[in-house]
C-alpha positions as CSV (number, residue, x, y, z in Angstrom):
1,X,-153.5,82.2,-3.0
2,X,-151.6,84.9,-4.9
3,X,-148.4,83.9,-6.8
4,X,-145.4,86.2,-6.2
5,X,-143.5,87.0,-9.4
6,X,-139.7,86.9,-9.2
7,X,-137.2,88.9,-11.3
8,X,-135.9,92.4,-11.7
9,X,-137.1,95.6,-13.1
10,X,-135.8,97.3,-16.2
11,X,-134.3,100.0,-14.0
12,X,-132.3,97.4,-12.0
13,X,-131.0,95.9,-15.3
14,X,-129.9,99.3,-16.5
15,X,-128.2,100.1,-13.2
16,X,-126.3,96.7,-13.3
17,X,-125.2,97.3,-16.9
18,X,-123.9,100.8,-16.0
19,X,-122.0,99.5,-12.9
20,X,-120.5,96.6,-14.9
21,X,-119.4,99.0,-17.6
22,X,-117.8,101.4,-15.1
23,X,-116.0,98.5,-13.5
24,X,-114.8,97.1,-16.8
25,X,-113.5,100.5,-18.0
26,X,-111.7,101.0,-14.7
27,X,-110.0,97.6,-14.9
28,X,-109.1,98.3,-18.6
29,X,-107.4,101.5,-17.6
30,X,-105.0,99.6,-15.4
31,X,-104.6,96.2,-17.1
32,X,-104.4,97.1,-20.8
33,X,-101.2,99.2,-20.5
34,X,-99.7,96.4,-18.4
35,X,-100.6,93.8,-20.9
36,X,-99.3,95.9,-23.8
37,X,-96.1,96.6,-21.9
38,X,-95.6,92.8,-21.4
39,X,-95.9,92.1,-25.2
40,X,-93.7,95.1,-26.0
41,X,-91.0,93.8,-23.6
42,X,-91.2,90.4,-25.1
43,X,-91.0,91.8,-28.6
44,X,-87.9,93.8,-27.7
45,X,-86.3,90.8,-26.0
46,X,-86.9,88.7,-29.1
47,X,-85.4,91.3,-31.4
48,X,-82.4,91.7,-29.0
49,X,-81.8,88.0,-28.9
50,X,-82.0,87.8,-32.7
51,X,-79.6,90.7,-33.3
52,X,-77.2,89.4,-30.6
53,X,-77.1,85.9,-32.1
54,X,-76.4,87.3,-35.5
55,X,-73.6,89.5,-34.3
56,X,-72.1,86.7,-32.3
57,X,-72.1,84.4,-35.4
58,X,-70.5,87.1,-37.6
59,X,-67.9,87.9,-34.8
60,X,-67.0,84.2,-34.6
61,X,-66.4,83.9,-38.3
62,X,-64.4,87.2,-38.4
63,X,-62.1,86.1,-35.6
64,X,-61.4,82.7,-37.3
65,X,-61.0,84.1,-40.8
66,X,-57.8,83.5,-42.9
67,X,-55.5,86.6,-42.4
68,X,-56.2,89.3,-44.9
69,X,-59.1,87.4,-46.4
70,X,-61.9,89.9,-45.6
71,X,-63.3,91.7,-48.7
72,X,-65.9,94.5,-48.4
73,X,-68.7,95.1,-50.8
74,X,-69.9,98.5,-49.8
75,X,-71.2,98.8,-46.2
76,X,-74.0,96.2,-46.5
77,X,-72.1,93.0,-47.0
78,X,-68.6,91.5,-46.7
79,X,-66.8,88.3,-47.6
80,X,-64.3,86.2,-45.7
81,X,-62.6,82.8,-45.7
82,X,-63.3,81.0,-42.4
83,X,-60.8,78.4,-41.0
84,X,-61.5,75.1,-39.4
85,X,-58.1,74.2,-38.2
86,X,-54.4,75.1,-38.4
87,X,-51.0,74.5,-37.0
88,X,-47.2,74.6,-37.6
89,X,-45.4,73.0,-40.5
90,X,-41.8,71.7,-40.5
91,X,-39.6,74.4,-41.9
92,X,-36.3,72.6,-42.0
93,X,-34.8,69.1,-42.0
94,X,-34.7,67.2,-38.7
95,X,-31.6,65.0,-38.4
96,X,-33.1,63.0,-35.5
97,X,-36.2,61.9,-37.5
98,X,-35.9,59.6,-40.5
99,X,-38.4,60.3,-43.2
100,X,-39.2,63.8,-42.1
101,X,-40.7,66.1,-44.7
102,X,-40.1,69.9,-44.3
103,X,-42.0,72.3,-46.5
104,X,-39.9,73.7,-49.4
105,X,-41.0,77.2,-50.3
106,X,-38.4,77.6,-52.9
107,X,-40.2,75.4,-55.4
108,X,-43.5,73.5,-55.7
109,X,-43.9,70.9,-53.0
110,X,-46.6,68.2,-52.6
111,X,-46.6,67.9,-48.8
112,X,-45.1,68.7,-45.5
113,X,-44.9,67.6,-41.9
114,X,-47.2,69.1,-39.3
115,X,-45.7,69.7,-35.8
116,X,-48.9,70.4,-33.9
117,X,-52.1,68.5,-33.1
118,X,-54.8,68.9,-35.8
119,X,-58.3,67.3,-36.0
120,X,-61.1,67.2,-38.4
121,X,-59.1,67.6,-41.6
122,X,-60.2,65.6,-44.6
123,X,-59.3,65.2,-48.2
124,X,-60.6,68.1,-50.3
125,X,-59.9,70.7,-47.6
126,X,-57.6,73.6,-48.4
127,X,-54.3,74.6,-46.7
128,X,-53.3,78.3,-46.7
129,X,-49.9,79.7,-46.0
130,X,-48.6,83.3,-45.9
131,X,-51.7,85.0,-47.2
132,X,-50.6,88.7,-47.1
133,X,-52.6,90.1,-50.0
134,X,-56.4,90.1,-49.9
135,X,-57.0,88.3,-53.1
136,X,-54.3,85.7,-52.9
137,X,-56.3,83.1,-51.1
138,X,-59.1,83.5,-53.6
139,X,-56.9,83.2,-56.6
140,X,-55.1,80.2,-55.2
141,X,-51.7,81.9,-54.9
142,X,-51.4,80.9,-51.2
143,X,-53.5,77.7,-51.0
144,X,-53.3,74.1,-52.0
145,X,-55.8,71.3,-51.9
146,X,-55.3,68.5,-49.3
147,X,-55.3,65.0,-50.7
148,X,-55.1,63.3,-47.3
149,X,-53.8,63.8,-43.8
150,X,-51.9,61.0,-42.1
151,X,-50.7,60.8,-38.5
152,X,-48.2,60.1,-37.0
153,X,-45.5,61.0,-39.5
154,X,-42.7,60.0,-39.6
155,X,-43.3,56.7,-37.9
156,X,-42.6,56.8,-34.2
157,X,-42.8,60.6,-34.0
158,X,-44.4,62.4,-31.1
159,X,-48.2,62.1,-30.8
160,X,-49.9,65.0,-32.5
161,X,-47.6,65.2,-35.5
162,X,-48.6,64.1,-39.0
163,X,-48.2,64.9,-42.7
164,X,-50.3,66.8,-45.2
165,X,-50.2,65.4,-48.7
166,X,-51.5,67.7,-51.5
167,X,-53.4,66.8,-54.6
168,X,-50.8,68.8,-56.7
169,X,-47.4,70.2,-56.0
170,X,-47.9,73.8,-54.8
171,X,-45.3,76.6,-54.2
172,X,-46.2,78.5,-51.1
173,X,-44.8,81.9,-50.1
174,X,-42.3,81.9,-47.2
175,X,-45.1,82.5,-44.7
176,X,-44.7,84.2,-41.4
177,X,-42.3,83.5,-38.5
178,X,-43.2,80.3,-36.8
179,X,-44.3,78.3,-39.8
180,X,-48.0,78.8,-39.4
181,X,-50.7,77.6,-41.7
182,X,-54.5,77.5,-41.8
183,X,-57.0,74.9,-43.0
184,X,-60.2,75.9,-44.8
185,X,-63.1,73.4,-45.1
186,X,-64.0,72.4,-48.7
187,X,-67.7,72.8,-47.8
188,X,-67.2,76.4,-46.6
189,X,-64.6,78.0,-48.8
190,X,-66.0,81.5,-48.8
191,X,-68.7,83.1,-46.7
192,X,-70.7,86.2,-47.4
193,X,-72.8,88.2,-44.8
194,X,-75.4,90.1,-46.7
195,X,-77.8,92.8,-45.3
196,X,-80.7,93.3,-47.7
197,X,-82.8,96.2,-46.5
198,X,-85.4,95.8,-49.3
199,X,-86.2,92.4,-48.0
200,X,-85.4,93.3,-44.4
201,X,-83.1,90.3,-43.9
202,X,-79.5,89.5,-42.9
203,X,-78.2,86.3,-44.5
204,X,-75.1,84.1,-44.4
205,X,-74.2,82.7,-47.8
206,X,-71.6,80.0,-48.4
207,X,-69.9,79.9,-51.7
208,X,-66.7,78.8,-53.6
209,X,-63.5,80.8,-54.1
210,X,-63.9,83.6,-56.7
211,X,-60.7,85.2,-57.9
212,X,-62.5,88.4,-58.9
213,X,-63.4,90.7,-56.1
214,X,-67.2,91.0,-55.8
215,X,-68.8,94.2,-57.0
216,X,-72.3,93.5,-55.6
217,X,-73.9,91.7,-52.7
218,X,-75.0,88.2,-53.8
219,X,-78.5,87.0,-53.2
220,X,-79.6,83.9,-51.2
221,X,-78.1,82.3,-48.1
222,X,-79.3,81.2,-44.7
223,X,-81.5,83.6,-42.8
224,X,-79.9,85.0,-39.6
225,X,-82.3,87.9,-38.9
226,X,-85.5,89.3,-40.3
227,X,-87.2,92.7,-39.8
228,X,-83.9,94.4,-40.5
229,X,-84.3,98.1,-41.1
230,X,-80.7,99.3,-41.0
231,X,-77.2,97.8,-40.9
232,X,-73.6,98.8,-41.5
233,X,-70.3,97.0,-41.8
234,X,-67.0,98.9,-41.5
235,X,-63.5,97.2,-41.9
236,X,-60.1,98.6,-41.1
237,X,-57.5,96.2,-42.3
238,X,-54.5,97.9,-40.5
239,X,-55.8,98.9,-37.1
240,X,-53.3,99.7,-34.3
241,X,-49.7,100.7,-34.0
242,X,-48.3,97.3,-35.3
243,X,-50.5,97.4,-38.4
244,X,-51.0,93.7,-37.9
245,X,-54.6,93.6,-36.6
246,X,-57.7,94.4,-38.6
247,X,-61.0,95.5,-37.0
248,X,-64.5,94.9,-38.2
249,X,-67.4,97.0,-36.8
250,X,-70.9,95.7,-37.2
251,X,-74.3,97.4,-36.5
252,X,-77.7,95.9,-37.0
253,X,-81.2,97.5,-36.4
254,X,-84.5,95.6,-36.2
255,X,-88.0,96.9,-36.0
256,X,-91.3,95.1,-35.2
257,X,-94.7,96.2,-33.9
258,X,-93.7,99.8,-33.5
259,X,-90.6,98.8,-31.5
260,X,-87.0,99.4,-32.8
261,X,-83.7,98.3,-31.3
262,X,-80.1,98.4,-32.5
263,X,-77.0,96.5,-31.5
264,X,-73.4,97.0,-32.5
265,X,-70.3,95.0,-32.0
266,X,-66.6,95.0,-33.0
267,X,-64.2,92.2,-33.7
268,X,-60.5,92.0,-34.1
269,X,-59.0,89.9,-36.9
270,X,-55.4,88.8,-36.9
271,X,-53.9,89.8,-40.3
272,X,-50.6,88.2,-39.5
273,X,-50.4,85.1,-41.8
């Protein structure tokens, strides 16, 4: 009895390889661009999210900055003093409240009553009043150091009022109409936003008060964005008809994997102390 051999010929193998190659090439023509488009879209979305988050963080700090505290260092970095709280101080004696303590701006004073709710204030924080010149808050001409914050004051006063006691008597300027003041955190006295194109980074650097205006962008800080290929910061301290509102324009450009995207944003800053 003859045995039948099973298998395929060399011609059949070559034909199968050719057909498989043709099918693979056809599939690649349609699927590779789709896959590349997916990764490109994801890369652009990640860069957009990074840039948007960085711009939102900068905008938040600009809007809560002490009036007239923004200092530019070229167009690649700027400095500001962010606030953590604020309120209204007592400007004159109150005959209905025993033990009241108005702020005396005619001479050094070691404390004053606060007429509005205020939370999160601790000893070592700074109080700023009437900062009309850019360097005053940095030199200390318009700020004092809080020793402690007590509430309520005077005893029996309405809820939300209290007293700020300073570590040393400080003479503040008259301030602006309404008796406004701002509180700056001791742990975040000064903040720089620095764009380093050589390193391709945008960073946020927290520092102490420096009376001298910066002449160069400082190194270091917390990374906000990488793959930065271009950025620009522009500040107009007296924007608008009233000359009381500043405006900061910010632009950041990121590049990765052959993709480039740019976002820009503007933020108003109240320069009325």
